[in-house]
Structure formats: C-alpha cells, structure tokens
C-alpha positions, 0 to 999 in steps of 0.5 A: 920673558914674553910668551906668545899665547896661541890664538883661539883657532890654533888653540882649538886645533891643538885641543882636537889633537890632544883628544886624538892622542888621548884616544889613540895614544902613540905608535900608529901610522900618521895616516890614522892620526890624520883620519882621526883628526878629520873626524875630531875637526868635524865634531868640533866644527873646525873648518878644514881641507885634508890632503890639499894639493899645492904646486911648487913654483920656480921663477914663475913656472910650475914644477912637475909634481904636487905636495899634499898638505895634511890639513889647512884649517880655518882657510889660514893655518897649515897643519903638518902631522907627524908620528915620530919619536921626536920632532927634528929641525927638518920637520920644522923646515918642512912646515916653514916651506909649506907656509912659504909655498901657500903664502899663509902666515900660521902653521902647526906641527903636531907629533903624535909619536911622542909619549905626550902630544908634541906641537910647535906653532910657527908664524911668519 
C-alpha cells in the first residue's frame, strides 16, 4: 500500500492546528479556533489570508452572494475549519467545491471538535 506523505507546507499547517487543539481542546465555536489559528500562523510565519471571499460563477456569470473561505495558506492551500464531533462526507464535499471554485490543487479539512485533532488532506 502506498501512503502519500503530507508536503512540507501542509505539514506546517497541521502542526499549527495541533498546537491550537492542545491549547484550546474541543468544545468551542469554530470562530475561536480560526482566531487562534491566525495567531499560530503568524507565530510560525505561515503566510495566510483569513476569510477570503470567493464568488461562484455559473456559465461565465457571477452569482449573487459570496463564500468566505476560512483560510488560504501559502497562496495555494484551502483550509476549511470545523468544530464538530466528526467530519462527514458533506464536509469533504464542501472542501472539494472550494478547491474547484478557487482552482487551487491542495486542501485541508481540519476538525477541532473531536477528542483528537482530525484532518483530511485532499489534492485535485
């Protein structure tokens, strides 16, 4: 069986998330984990944009409304943060949709709501 190892940038993001989970544990709202991640990213010098707006297009036309991505890190990784008891296929679909909308290739889904930090890495 071939196991794909995380790339160095993804590894750094996961490390930052692990530190946030160690400090805050589970049971908080997603907004607090996002705020703590932003602090941790700054401390670790991980480049990021928080709450990056993206617009959905349909047949070349922009639709009304905006999505706000939790983070884009290293200008190339979509990071979606959750604070739920367990990740679902719907959460993974959301990340894949964000990758398609941004045309970025790498994505991370990180869940702070489980007893241990839960994460999934997706590459298009």
